[in-house]
N, CA, C and O atoms as a Tripos MOL2 file, in Angstrom:
@<TRIPOS>MOLECULE
protein
  304   303    76     0     0
PROTEIN
NO_CHARGES

@<TRIPOS>ATOM
      1 N          95.8180  103.7740   99.6720 N.3       1 MET1
      2 CA         97.5590  104.8740   99.7120 C.3       1 MET1
      3 C          97.0990  106.0370  100.6100 C.2       1 MET1
      4 O          97.7610  106.3980  101.5830 O.2       1 MET1
      5 N          96.0730  106.5420  100.2870 N.am      2 GLY2
      6 CA         95.7760  107.9460  101.2010 C.3       2 GLY2
      7 C          95.9220  107.6440  102.6070 C.2       2 GLY2
      8 O          96.6270  108.4210  103.2520 O.2       2 GLY2
      9 N          95.4030  106.6820  103.1970 N.am      3 ARG3
     10 CA         96.1030  106.3550  104.6940 C.3       3 ARG3
     11 C          97.2020  106.1480  104.9550 C.2       3 ARG3
     12 O          97.7280  106.4480  106.0270 O.2       3 ARG3
     13 N          97.8010  105.5360  103.9180 N.am      4 GLU4
     14 CA         99.3310  105.1960  104.4490 C.3       4 GLU4
     15 C         100.2010  106.1760  103.8290 C.2       4 GLU4
     16 O         101.3380  105.9350  104.2350 O.2       4 GLU4
     17 N         100.2110  107.2820  102.9470 N.am      5 LEU5
     18 CA        101.0570  108.3760  102.3610 C.3       5 LEU5
     19 C         100.8410  109.0170  103.3910 C.2       5 LEU5
     20 O         101.8670  109.4140  103.9440 O.2       5 LEU5
     21 N          99.3610  109.4250  104.1450 N.am      6 GLY6
     22 CA         99.2060  110.1500  104.8750 C.3       6 GLY6
     23 C          99.8320  110.4090  106.2580 C.2       6 GLY6
     24 O         100.1050  111.4280  106.8940 O.2       6 GLY6
     25 N          99.9790  108.7900  106.5210 N.am      7 GLU7
     26 CA        100.6270  108.3930  108.0190 C.3       7 GLU7
     27 C         102.2920  108.6570  107.8160 C.2       7 GLU7
     28 O         103.0400  108.7460  108.7900 O.2       7 GLU7
     29 N         102.8530  108.7900  106.1580 N.am      8 LEU8
     30 CA        104.0630  108.8650  106.0580 C.3       8 LEU8
     31 C         104.7890  109.8660  106.7580 C.2       8 LEU8
     32 O         104.3580  110.9870  106.4850 O.2       8 LEU8
     33 N         105.7610  109.8670  107.5840 N.am      9 LYS9
     34 CA        106.8730  110.8130  108.4130 C.3       9 LYS9
     35 C         108.3670  110.4360  108.1460 C.2       9 LYS9
     36 O         108.7380  109.2810  108.3550 O.2       9 LYS9
     37 N         109.2540  111.4190  107.6740 N.am     10 GLN10
     38 CA        110.4860  111.2920  107.7450 C.3      10 GLN10
     39 C         110.6810  110.8960  109.2240 C.2      10 GLN10
     40 O         111.2660  109.8130  109.1910 O.2      10 GLN10
     41 N         110.4860  111.2320  110.4070 N.am     11 GLY11
     42 CA        111.1400  111.0910  111.4640 C.3      11 GLY11
     43 C         112.8730  111.0940  111.3960 C.2      11 GLY11
     44 O         113.4460  111.9100  110.6740 O.2      11 GLY11
     45 N         113.5950  110.1530  112.1790 N.am     12 LYS12
     46 CA        114.8780  110.0860  112.1230 C.3      12 LYS12
     47 C         115.6020  109.2910  110.6350 C.2      12 LYS12
     48 O         116.7920  108.9820  110.6990 O.2      12 LYS12
     49 N         114.8890  109.0270  109.4660 N.am     13 SER13
     50 CA        115.4200  109.2520  108.3800 C.3      13 SER13
     51 C         115.6700  109.9890  107.6880 C.2      13 SER13
     52 O         115.0650  111.0580  107.7660 O.2      13 SER13
     53 N         116.6730  109.8070  106.6690 N.am     14 THR14
     54 CA        117.5910  110.6680  105.6720 C.3      14 THR14
     55 C         116.1390  111.1900  104.2370 C.2      14 THR14
     56 O         115.1800  110.5600  103.7920 O.2      14 THR14
     57 N         116.6160  112.4300  103.9830 N.am     15 VAL15
     58 CA        115.7050  112.7090  102.7480 C.3      15 VAL15
     59 C         115.7360  111.7180  101.7580 C.2      15 VAL15
     60 O         114.6380  111.4280  101.2810 O.2      15 VAL15
     61 N         116.7570  111.1030  101.3150 N.am     16 ALA16
     62 CA        116.9740  110.4540  100.5200 C.3      16 ALA16
     63 C         115.6480  109.3180  101.0470 C.2      16 ALA16
     64 O         114.5480  109.2270  100.5020 O.2      16 ALA16
     65 N         116.0460  108.6660  102.0300 N.am     17 GLU17
     66 CA        115.3190  107.5040  102.5680 C.3      17 GLU17
     67 C         113.8230  107.7670  102.4460 C.2      17 GLU17
     68 O         113.1080  106.9730  101.8350 O.2      17 GLU17
     69 N         113.1640  109.2650  103.2240 N.am     18 TYR18
     70 CA        111.6790  109.1800  103.1390 C.3      18 TYR18
     71 C         111.5100  109.5940  101.5780 C.2      18 TYR18
     72 O         110.3500  109.4590  101.1890 O.2      18 TYR18
     73 N         112.2930  110.0000  100.7450 N.am     19 THR19
     74 CA        111.8330  110.2940   99.3000 C.3      19 THR19
     75 C         111.5940  108.6580   98.6870 C.2      19 THR19
     76 O         110.7800  108.2330   97.8670 O.2      19 THR19
     77 N         112.6190  108.0020   99.4270 N.am     20 GLN20
     78 CA        112.1770  106.3970   98.1520 C.3      20 GLN20
     79 C         110.7750  105.9210   99.2960 C.2      20 GLN20
     80 O         109.6790  105.7270   98.7700 O.2      20 GLN20
     81 N         110.8400  105.8470  100.0150 N.am     21 TRP21
     82 CA        109.3480  105.5000  100.5390 C.3      21 TRP21
     83 C         108.4540  105.7990  100.3130 C.2      21 TRP21
     84 O         107.5230  105.0260  100.0850 O.2      21 TRP21
     85 N         108.3560  107.4690  100.2760 N.am     22 PHE22
     86 CA        107.1350  108.1710   99.4870 C.3      22 PHE22
     87 C         106.9230  107.6900   98.1960 C.2      22 PHE22
     88 O         105.8210  107.2760   97.8350 O.2      22 PHE22
     89 N         107.9560  107.7170   97.4420 N.am     23 ASN23
     90 CA        107.6080  107.2740   95.8960 C.3      23 ASN23
     91 C         107.0050  105.9580   95.7060 C.2      23 ASN23
     92 O         106.0870  105.7620   94.9100 O.2      23 ASN23
     93 N         107.6260  104.8900   96.5780 N.am     24 GLU24
     94 CA        107.2090  103.6150   96.7550 C.3      24 GLU24
     95 C         105.4480  103.4440   96.8660 C.2      24 GLU24
     96 O         104.7480  102.6220   96.2760 O.2      24 GLU24
     97 N         105.1230  104.2690   97.6070 N.am     25 LEU25
     98 CA        103.9720  104.1240   98.4810 C.3      25 LEU25
     99 C         103.3780  104.8940   97.1310 C.2      25 LEU25
    100 O         102.2610  104.4120   96.9450 O.2      25 LEU25
    101 N         103.6300  105.7720   96.2340 N.am     26 ILE26
    102 CA        102.4620  106.1900   95.1950 C.3      26 ILE26
    103 C         102.8530  105.1550   93.8980 C.2      26 ILE26
    104 O         102.3550  105.2910   92.7810 O.2      26 ILE26
    105 N         103.5040  104.4550   94.1330 N.am     27 ARG27
    106 CA        104.0640  103.5050   92.4970 C.3      27 ARG27
    107 C         102.9730  102.4930   92.9790 C.2      27 ARG27
    108 O         101.9870  102.1840   92.3100 O.2      27 ARG27
    109 N         103.2890  101.9910   94.2880 N.am     28 TYR28
    110 CA        102.6120  100.6260   94.4650 C.3      28 TYR28
    111 C         101.5490  100.4570   95.3400 C.2      28 TYR28
    112 O         101.3950   99.4360   96.0100 O.2      28 TYR28
    113 N         100.4330  101.9110   95.3690 N.am     29 SER29
    114 CA         99.5180  102.3220   95.9460 C.3      29 SER29
    115 C          98.3010  101.3230   95.8110 C.2      29 SER29
    116 O          98.0320  101.3160   94.6100 O.2      29 SER29
    117 N          97.6830  100.7160   96.2920 N.am     30 SER30
    118 CA         96.6640   99.9210   96.4060 C.3      30 SER30
    119 C          95.7550  100.3620   95.6980 C.2      30 SER30
    120 O          95.0740   99.5730   95.0430 O.2      30 SER30
    121 N          95.5290  101.6800   95.6580 N.am     31 ASP31
    122 CA         94.5210  102.1730   94.9450 C.3      31 ASP31
    123 C          95.1910  103.0320   93.2280 C.2      31 ASP31
    124 O          95.3420  104.2300   92.9900 O.2      31 ASP31
    125 N          95.4020  102.0460   92.5050 N.am     32 ALA32
    126 CA         96.1740  101.9410   91.4590 C.3      32 ALA32
    127 C          95.7960  103.1220   90.5060 C.2      32 ALA32
    128 O          96.5710  103.8160   89.8460 O.2      32 ALA32
    129 N          94.1140  103.2120   90.5970 N.am     33 ASN33
    130 CA         93.5850  104.2070   89.7270 C.3      33 ASN33
    131 C          93.6530  105.6580   90.1690 C.2      33 ASN33
    132 O          93.3120  106.6590   89.5390 O.2      33 ASN33
    133 N          94.2010  105.5480   91.4660 N.am     34 GLU34
    134 CA         94.1390  107.2470   91.9320 C.3      34 GLU34
    135 C          95.5920  107.7940   91.5750 C.2      34 GLU34
    136 O          96.6680  107.3430   91.9680 O.2      34 GLU34
    137 N          95.3820  108.7670   90.8190 N.am     35 VAL35
    138 CA         96.8920  109.7080   90.2500 C.3      35 VAL35
    139 C          96.9280  111.2900   91.3110 C.2      35 VAL35
    140 O          96.0190  112.1080   91.4490 O.2      35 VAL35
    141 N          97.4680  111.2920   91.5530 N.am     36 LEU36
    142 CA         97.9500  112.3880   92.4460 C.3      36 LEU36
    143 C          98.1100  113.6410   91.6380 C.2      36 LEU36
    144 O          98.6380  113.6070   90.5260 O.2      36 LEU36
    145 N          97.6270  114.8270   92.2210 N.am     37 CYS37
    146 CA         98.0520  115.9710   91.1370 C.3      37 CYS37
    147 C          99.4080  116.6530   91.5710 C.2      37 CYS37
    148 O          99.6210  116.4350   92.7630 O.2      37 CYS37
    149 N         100.2620  117.3130   91.0460 N.am     38 GLU38
    150 CA        101.4250  118.1340   91.4030 C.3      38 GLU38
    151 C         101.1340  118.9280   92.6120 C.2      38 GLU38
    152 O         102.0350  118.9980   93.4470 O.2      38 GLU38
    153 N         100.1960  119.4410   92.8030 N.am     39 ARG39
    154 CA        100.2880  120.1860   94.1270 C.3      39 ARG39
    155 C          99.8280  119.4640   95.3240 C.2      39 ARG39
    156 O         100.4060  119.7350   96.3760 O.2      39 ARG39
    157 N          98.5690  118.2990   95.3460 N.am     40 THR40
    158 CA         98.5620  117.1310   96.1370 C.3      40 THR40
    159 C          99.9090  116.6150   96.5760 C.2      40 THR40
    160 O         100.0230  116.7180   97.7980 O.2      40 THR40
    161 N         101.1710  115.9950   95.8730 N.am     41 LYS41
    162 CA        101.9210  115.3440   95.8000 C.3      41 LYS41
    163 C         102.6020  116.0120   96.7590 C.2      41 LYS41
    164 O         102.8650  115.4890   97.8410 O.2      41 LYS41
    165 N         102.9800  117.3460   96.4110 N.am     42 MET42
    166 CA        103.8370  117.9570   97.1600 C.3      42 MET42
    167 C         103.2530  118.3230   98.5520 C.2      42 MET42
    168 O         104.0150  118.4160   99.5140 O.2      42 MET42
    169 N         101.9760  118.5250   98.6760 N.am     43 ASN43
    170 CA        101.4510  118.8890  100.0650 C.3      43 ASN43
    171 C         101.5020  117.7890  100.6790 C.2      43 ASN43
    172 O         101.3270  117.9720  101.8830 O.2      43 ASN43
    173 N         101.7510  116.1170  100.2570 N.am     44 LYS44
    174 CA        101.6380  115.1300  101.0370 C.3      44 LYS44
    175 C         103.2830  115.0410  101.3760 C.2      44 LYS44
    176 O         103.6490  114.6780  102.4940 O.2      44 LYS44
    177 N         103.9190  115.2780  100.6840 N.am     45 TYR45
    178 CA        105.6010  114.8080  100.7920 C.3      45 TYR45
    179 C         106.0410  115.9330  101.9410 C.2      45 TYR45
    180 O         106.8580  115.6830  102.8270 O.2      45 TYR45
    181 N         105.1300  117.6540  101.7240 N.am     46 ARG46
    182 CA        106.1000  118.2250  102.8140 C.3      46 ARG46
    183 C         105.4260  118.2620  103.7460 C.2      46 ARG46
    184 O         105.8760  119.0340  104.5920 O.2      46 ARG46
    185 N         104.1350  117.5780  104.1380 N.am     47 TYR47
    186 CA        103.7170  117.2660  105.4230 C.3      47 TYR47
    187 C         104.1390  116.1800  106.1610 C.2      47 TYR47
    188 O         103.7850  116.1650  107.3400 O.2      47 TYR47
    189 N         104.9330  115.1000  105.6740 N.am     48 GLY48
    190 CA        105.6900  114.0330  106.0890 C.3      48 GLY48
    191 C         107.0360  114.3860  106.4790 C.2      48 GLY48
    192 O         107.7420  113.6470  107.1650 O.2      48 GLY48
    193 N         107.4640  115.7520  105.9510 N.am     49 LEU49
    194 CA        109.1270  116.0650  106.4560 C.3      49 LEU49
    195 C         108.8860  116.2870  107.9060 C.2      49 LEU49
    196 O         107.8660  116.3580  108.5930 O.2      49 LEU49
    197 N         110.4470  116.3910  108.1980 N.am     50 ARG50
    198 CA        110.4950  116.5560  109.3450 C.3      50 ARG50
    199 C         110.3700  117.9030  109.9200 C.2      50 ARG50
    200 O         110.6040  118.7940  109.1040 O.2      50 ARG50
    201 N         110.0820  118.2690  111.0380 N.am     51 GLY51
    202 CA        109.6960  120.1500  111.1480 C.3      51 GLY51
    203 C         110.4780  121.1760  110.3630 C.2      51 GLY51
    204 O         110.2230  122.1270  109.6240 O.2      51 GLY51
    205 N         111.5960  120.5360  110.8710 N.am     52 ASP52
    206 CA        112.7630  121.9920  110.6310 C.3      52 ASP52
    207 C         113.0320  121.9070  109.0030 C.2      52 ASP52
    208 O         113.1530  123.0100  108.4700 O.2      52 ASP52
    209 N         113.1500  120.6820  108.0820 N.am     53 ILE53
    210 CA        113.0520  120.8110  106.7800 C.3      53 ILE53
    211 C         111.7980  121.5330  106.2900 C.2      53 ILE53
    212 O         111.9790  122.6370  105.7760 O.2      53 ILE53
    213 N         110.6480  121.1000  106.3720 N.am     54 ALA54
    214 CA        109.2340  121.2700  106.4520 C.3      54 ALA54
    215 C         109.3650  122.9120  106.2630 C.2      54 ALA54
    216 O         109.2770  123.5320  105.2030 O.2      54 ALA54
    217 N         109.5540  123.3360  107.3310 N.am     55 HIS55
    218 CA        109.8650  125.2390  107.3810 C.3      55 HIS55
    219 C         110.5420  125.4170  106.4960 C.2      55 HIS55
    220 O         110.1320  126.0230  105.5060 O.2      55 HIS55
    221 N         111.9830  124.8630  106.6050 N.am     56 ALA56
    222 CA        112.9130  125.4870  105.4710 C.3      56 ALA56
    223 C         112.6650  125.5560  104.0950 C.2      56 ALA56
    224 O         112.9070  126.5560  103.4200 O.2      56 ALA56
    225 N         112.1060  124.3340  103.5890 N.am     57 VAL57
    226 CA        111.3210  124.5920  102.2440 C.3      57 VAL57
    227 C         110.2960  125.4300  102.3580 C.2      57 VAL57
    228 O         110.5330  126.3280  101.5510 O.2      57 VAL57
    229 N         109.1460  125.6810  102.9780 N.am     58 SER58
    230 CA        108.4000  126.5860  102.9690 C.3      58 SER58
    231 C         108.5010  127.8870  103.2310 C.2      58 SER58
    232 O         107.5440  128.6230  103.4720 O.2      58 SER58
    233 N         109.8020  128.2540  103.1890 N.am     59 LEU59
    234 CA        109.9770  129.5260  103.0710 C.3      59 LEU59
    235 C         110.8560  129.9540  101.7520 C.2      59 LEU59
    236 O         111.5880  130.9340  101.6140 O.2      59 LEU59
    237 N         110.5130  128.7850  100.7280 N.am     60 GLN60
    238 CA        110.9460  129.0210   98.9410 C.3      60 GLN60
    239 C         110.5080  128.7070   98.4250 C.2      60 GLN60
    240 O         109.9930  127.6030   98.5970 O.2      60 GLN60
    241 N         110.3130  129.5860   97.1080 N.am     61 HIS61
    242 CA        109.8070  129.2840   96.0840 C.3      61 HIS61
    243 C         109.8610  128.2520   95.5730 C.2      61 HIS61
    244 O         111.0200  127.8860   95.3760 O.2      61 HIS61
    245 N         108.8150  127.3190   95.1250 N.am     62 ILE62
    246 CA        108.7740  125.9400   94.4460 C.3      62 ILE62
    247 C         108.0880  125.6010   93.8090 C.2      62 ILE62
    248 O         106.8630  125.6420   93.9170 O.2      62 ILE62
    249 N         108.9110  125.0590   92.7460 N.am     63 THR63
    250 CA        108.2780  124.7890   90.8040 C.3      63 THR63
    251 C         107.5280  123.7890   90.8330 C.2      63 THR63
    252 O         106.4330  123.9260   90.2880 O.2      63 THR63
    253 N         107.8470  122.4970   91.4540 N.am     64 ASP64
    254 CA        107.4580  121.5290   90.9030 C.3      64 ASP64
    255 C         108.1680  120.4120   92.3960 C.2      64 ASP64
    256 O         108.9110  120.6400   93.3510 O.2      64 ASP64
    257 N         107.4370  119.2100   91.8790 N.am     65 PHE65
    258 CA        108.0760  117.7700   93.2900 C.3      65 PHE65
    259 C         109.0510  118.0010   93.1150 C.2      65 PHE65
    260 O         109.6390  118.5080   94.0700 O.2      65 PHE65
    261 N         109.8210  117.7960   91.8620 N.am     66 GLY66
    262 CA        111.6640  117.4400   91.7950 C.3      66 GLY66
    263 C         112.2060  118.5300   92.4710 C.2      66 GLY66
    264 O         113.1210  118.2960   93.2610 O.2      66 GLY66
    265 N         111.7550  119.8810   92.2910 N.am     67 ASP67
    266 CA        112.2800  121.0250   93.0240 C.3      67 ASP67
    267 C         111.9050  121.0190   94.6830 C.2      67 ASP67
    268 O         112.7240  121.2250   95.5780 O.2      67 ASP67
    269 N         110.6740  120.7730   94.8380 N.am     68 LEU68
    270 CA        110.7180  120.2420   96.3520 C.3      68 LEU68
    271 C         111.5870  119.6020   96.8390 C.2      68 LEU68
    272 O         112.1080  120.0870   97.8440 O.2      68 LEU68
    273 N         112.0730  118.3210   96.3570 N.am     69 ILE69
    274 CA        112.6460  117.4490   96.7420 C.3      69 ILE69
    275 C         114.0230  117.9240   96.9110 C.2      69 ILE69
    276 O         114.6830  117.6080   97.9010 O.2      69 ILE69
    277 N         114.6110  118.8990   95.6940 N.am     70 GLN70
    278 CA        116.1730  119.0770   96.3210 C.3      70 GLN70
    279 C         116.2360  119.9430   97.2800 C.2      70 GLN70
    280 O         116.9970  119.9070   98.2470 O.2      70 GLN70
    281 N         115.1090  121.0600   96.9280 N.am     71 LYS71
    282 CA        115.2120  121.5460   98.2840 C.3      71 LYS71
    283 C         115.1860  121.2500   99.5180 C.2      71 LYS71
    284 O         115.9280  121.9320  100.2260 O.2      71 LYS71
    285 N         114.4210  120.2530  100.1460 N.am     72 ALA72
    286 CA        114.7850  119.3660  101.3390 C.3      72 ALA72
    287 C         115.8010  118.9710  101.0340 C.2      72 ALA72
    288 O         116.5530  119.5590  101.8100 O.2      72 ALA72
    289 N         116.5740  118.1690  100.2320 N.am     73 TYR73
    290 CA        117.9010  117.7620  100.3540 C.3      73 TYR73
    291 C         118.9980  118.9030  100.6610 C.2      73 TYR73
    292 O         120.0930  118.4980  101.0500 O.2      73 TYR73
    293 N         118.8590  119.9120  100.5610 N.am     74 SER74
    294 CA        119.7140  121.5080  100.7300 C.3      74 SER74
    295 C         119.6480  121.4940  102.4040 C.2      74 SER74
    296 O         120.6590  121.3780  103.0970 O.2      74 SER74
    297 N         118.1590  121.6460  102.9910 N.am     75 ALA75
    298 CA        118.1340  122.0290  104.0170 C.3      75 ALA75
    299 C         118.3340  120.9810  104.8200 C.2      75 ALA75
    300 O         118.0280  121.1530  106.0000 O.2      75 ALA75
    301 N         118.8230  119.7980  104.4610 N.am     76 GLU76
    302 CA        118.8560  118.6100  105.8550 C.3      76 GLU76
    303 C         120.3790  118.8650  106.2700 C.2      76 GLU76
    304 O         120.8730  118.2490  107.2150 O.2      76 GLU76
@<TRIPOS>BOND
     1     1     2 1
     2     2     3 1
     3     3     4 2
     4     3     5 am
     5     5     6 1
     6     6     7 1
     7     7     8 2
     8     7     9 am
     9     9    10 1
    10    10    11 1
    11    11    12 2
    12    11    13 am
    13    13    14 1
    14    14    15 1
    15    15    16 2
    16    15    17 am
    17    17    18 1
    18    18    19 1
    19    19    20 2
    20    19    21 am
    21    21    22 1
    22    22    23 1
    23    23    24 2
    24    23    25 am
    25    25    26 1
    26    26    27 1
    27    27    28 2
    28    27    29 am
    29    29    30 1
    30    30    31 1
    31    31    32 2
    32    31    33 am
    33    33    34 1
    34    34    35 1
    35    35    36 2
    36    35    37 am
    37    37    38 1
    38    38    39 1
    39    39    40 2
    40    39    41 am
    41    41    42 1
    42    42    43 1
    43    43    44 2
    44    43    45 am
    45    45    46 1
    46    46    47 1
    47    47    48 2
    48    47    49 am
    49    49    50 1
    50    50    51 1
    51    51    52 2
    52    51    53 am
    53    53    54 1
    54    54    55 1
    55    55    56 2
    56    55    57 am
    57    57    58 1
    58    58    59 1
    59    59    60 2
    60    59    61 am
    61    61    62 1
    62    62    63 1
    63    63    64 2
    64    63    65 am
    65    65    66 1
    66    66    67 1
    67    67    68 2
    68    67    69 am
    69    69    70 1
    70    70    71 1
    71    71    72 2
    72    71    73 am
    73    73    74 1
    74    74    75 1
    75    75    76 2
    76    75    77 am
    77    77    78 1
    78    78    79 1
    79    79    80 2
    80    79    81 am
    81    81    82 1
    82    82    83 1
    83    83    84 2
    84    83    85 am
    85    85    86 1
    86    86    87 1
    87    87    88 2
    88    87    89 am
    89    89    90 1
    90    90    91 1
    91    91    92 2
    92    91    93 am
    93    93    94 1
    94    94    95 1
    95    95    96 2
    96    95    97 am
    97    97    98 1
    98    98    99 1
    99    99   100 2
   100    99   101 am
   101   101   102 1
   102   102   103 1
   103   103   104 2
   104   103   105 am
   105   105   106 1
   106   106   107 1
   107   107   108 2
   108   107   109 am
   109   109   110 1
   110   110   111 1
   111   111   112 2
   112   111   113 am
   113   113   114 1
   114   114   115 1
   115   115   116 2
   116   115   117 am
   117   117   118 1
   118   118   119 1
   119   119   120 2
   120   119   121 am
   121   121   122 1
   122   122   123 1
   123   123   124 2
   124   123   125 am
   125   125   126 1
   126   126   127 1
   127   127   128 2
   128   127   129 am
   129   129   130 1
   130   130   131 1
   131   131   132 2
   132   131   133 am
   133   133   134 1
   134   134   135 1
   135   135   136 2
   136   135   137 am
   137   137   138 1
   138   138   139 1
   139   139   140 2
   140   139   141 am
   141   141   142 1
   142   142   143 1
   143   143   144 2
   144   143   145 am
   145   145   146 1
   146   146   147 1
   147   147   148 2
   148   147   149 am
   149   149   150 1
   150   150   151 1
   151   151   152 2
   152   151   153 am
   153   153   154 1
   154   154   155 1
   155   155   156 2
   156   155   157 am
   157   157   158 1
   158   158   159 1
   159   159   160 2
   160   159   161 am
   161   161   162 1
   162   162   163 1
   163   163   164 2
   164   163   165 am
   165   165   166 1
   166   166   167 1
   167   167   168 2
   168   167   169 am
   169   169   170 1
   170   170   171 1
   171   171   172 2
   172   171   173 am
   173   173   174 1
   174   174   175 1
   175   175   176 2
   176   175   177 am
   177   177   178 1
   178   178   179 1
   179   179   180 2
   180   179   181 am
   181   181   182 1
   182   182   183 1
   183   183   184 2
   184   183   185 am
   185   185   186 1
   186   186   187 1
   187   187   188 2
   188   187   189 am
   189   189   190 1
   190   190   191 1
   191   191   192 2
   192   191   193 am
   193   193   194 1
   194   194   195 1
   195   195   196 2
   196   195   197 am
   197   197   198 1
   198   198   199 1
   199   199   200 2
   200   199   201 am
   201   201   202 1
   202   202   203 1
   203   203   204 2
   204   203   205 am
   205   205   206 1
   206   206   207 1
   207   207   208 2
   208   207   209 am
   209   209   210 1
   210   210   211 1
   211   211   212 2
   212   211   213 am
   213   213   214 1
   214   214   215 1
   215   215   216 2
   216   215   217 am
   217   217   218 1
   218   218   219 1
   219   219   220 2
   220   219   221 am
   221   221   222 1
   222   222   223 1
   223   223   224 2
   224   223   225 am
   225   225   226 1
   226   226   227 1
   227   227   228 2
   228   227   229 am
   229   229   230 1
   230   230   231 1
   231   231   232 2
   232   231   233 am
   233   233   234 1
   234   234   235 1
   235   235   236 2
   236   235   237 am
   237   237   238 1
   238   238   239 1
   239   239   240 2
   240   239   241 am
   241   241   242 1
   242   242   243 1
   243   243   244 2
   244   243   245 am
   245   245   246 1
   246   246   247 1
   247   247   248 2
   248   247   249 am
   249   249   250 1
   250   250   251 1
   251   251   252 2
   252   251   253 am
   253   253   254 1
   254   254   255 1
   255   255   256 2
   256   255   257 am
   257   257   258 1
   258   258   259 1
   259   259   260 2
   260   259   261 am
   261   261   262 1
   262   262   263 1
   263   263   264 2
   264   263   265 am
   265   265   266 1
   266   266   267 1
   267   267   268 2
   268   267   269 am
   269   269   270 1
   270   270   271 1
   271   271   272 2
   272   271   273 am
   273   273   274 1
   274   274   275 1
   275   275   276 2
   276   275   277 am
   277   277   278 1
   278   278   279 1
   279   279   280 2
   280   279   281 am
   281   281   282 1
   282   282   283 1
   283   283   284 2
   284   283   285 am
   285   285   286 1
   286   286   287 1
   287   287   288 2
   288   287   289 am
   289   289   290 1
   290   290   291 1
   291   291   292 2
   292   291   293 am
   293   293   294 1
   294   294   295 1
   295   295   296 2
   296   295   297 am
   297   297   298 1
   298   298   299 1
   299   299   300 2
   300   299   301 am
   301   301   302 1
   302   302   303 1
   303   303   304 2
@<TRIPOS>SUBSTRUCTURE
     1 MET1         2 RESIDUE 1 A MET
     2 GLY2         6 RESIDUE 1 A GLY
     3 ARG3        10 RESIDUE 1 A ARG
     4 GLU4        14 RESIDUE 1 A GLU
     5 LEU5        18 RESIDUE 1 A LEU
     6 GLY6        22 RESIDUE 1 A GLY
     7 GLU7        26 RESIDUE 1 A GLU
     8 LEU8        30 RESIDUE 1 A LEU
     9 LYS9        34 RESIDUE 1 A LYS
    10 GLN10       38 RESIDUE 1 A GLN
    11 GLY11       42 RESIDUE 1 A GLY
    12 LYS12       46 RESIDUE 1 A LYS
    13 SER13       50 RESIDUE 1 A SER
    14 THR14       54 RESIDUE 1 A THR
    15 VAL15       58 RESIDUE 1 A VAL
    16 ALA16       62 RESIDUE 1 A ALA
    17 GLU17       66 RESIDUE 1 A GLU
    18 TYR18       70 RESIDUE 1 A TYR
    19 THR19       74 RESIDUE 1 A THR
    20 GLN20       78 RESIDUE 1 A GLN
    21 TRP21       82 RESIDUE 1 A TRP
    22 PHE22       86 RESIDUE 1 A PHE
    23 ASN23       90 RESIDUE 1 A ASN
    24 GLU24       94 RESIDUE 1 A GLU
    25 LEU25       98 RESIDUE 1 A LEU
    26 ILE26      102 RESIDUE 1 A ILE
    27 ARG27      106 RESIDUE 1 A ARG
    28 TYR28      110 RESIDUE 1 A TYR
    29 SER29      114 RESIDUE 1 A SER
    30 SER30      118 RESIDUE 1 A SER
    31 ASP31      122 RESIDUE 1 A ASP
    32 ALA32      126 RESIDUE 1 A ALA
    33 ASN33      130 RESIDUE 1 A ASN
    34 GLU34      134 RESIDUE 1 A GLU
    35 VAL35      138 RESIDUE 1 A VAL
    36 LEU36      142 RESIDUE 1 A LEU
    37 CYS37      146 RESIDUE 1 A CYS
    38 GLU38      150 RESIDUE 1 A GLU
    39 ARG39      154 RESIDUE 1 A ARG
    40 THR40      158 RESIDUE 1 A THR
    41 LYS41      162 RESIDUE 1 A LYS
    42 MET42      166 RESIDUE 1 A MET
    43 ASN43      170 RESIDUE 1 A ASN
    44 LYS44      174 RESIDUE 1 A LYS
    45 TYR45      178 RESIDUE 1 A TYR
    46 ARG46      182 RESIDUE 1 A ARG
    47 TYR47      186 RESIDUE 1 A TYR
    48 GLY48      190 RESIDUE 1 A GLY
    49 LEU49      194 RESIDUE 1 A LEU
    50 ARG50      198 RESIDUE 1 A ARG
    51 GLY51      202 RESIDUE 1 A GLY
    52 ASP52      206 RESIDUE 1 A ASP
    53 ILE53      210 RESIDUE 1 A ILE
    54 ALA54      214 RESIDUE 1 A ALA
    55 HIS55      218 RESIDUE 1 A HIS
    56 ALA56      222 RESIDUE 1 A ALA
    57 VAL57      226 RESIDUE 1 A VAL
    58 SER58      230 RESIDUE 1 A SER
    59 LEU59      234 RESIDUE 1 A LEU
    60 GLN60      238 RESIDUE 1 A GLN
    61 HIS61      242 RESIDUE 1 A HIS
    62 ILE62      246 RESIDUE 1 A ILE
    63 THR63      250 RESIDUE 1 A THR
    64 ASP64      254 RESIDUE 1 A ASP
    65 PHE65      258 RESIDUE 1 A PHE
    66 GLY66      262 RESIDUE 1 A GLY
    67 ASP67      266 RESIDUE 1 A ASP
    68 LEU68      270 RESIDUE 1 A LEU
    69 ILE69      274 RESIDUE 1 A ILE
    70 GLN70      278 RESIDUE 1 A GLN
    71 LYS71      282 RESIDUE 1 A LYS
    72 ALA72      286 RESIDUE 1 A ALA
    73 TYR73      290 RESIDUE 1 A TYR
    74 SER74      294 RESIDUE 1 A SER
    75 ALA75      298 RESIDUE 1 A ALA
    76 GLU76      302 RESIDUE 1 A GLU
């Protein structure tokens, strides 16, 4: 999972599509025993966002992974 998740980028897809792919990679990881802590999951998600969206969310206070996703939707 680490490699696939680390290589996942939003690119031209929507935040919704990127979020779906991200969550599927976590859910169907080849290493099912690896559980990402909230902060690590948030960092990996933010790293894969398009630059403009990643920048917009980095300027905001984020409380948890769900909050990060909502703010990414708002920034799109």
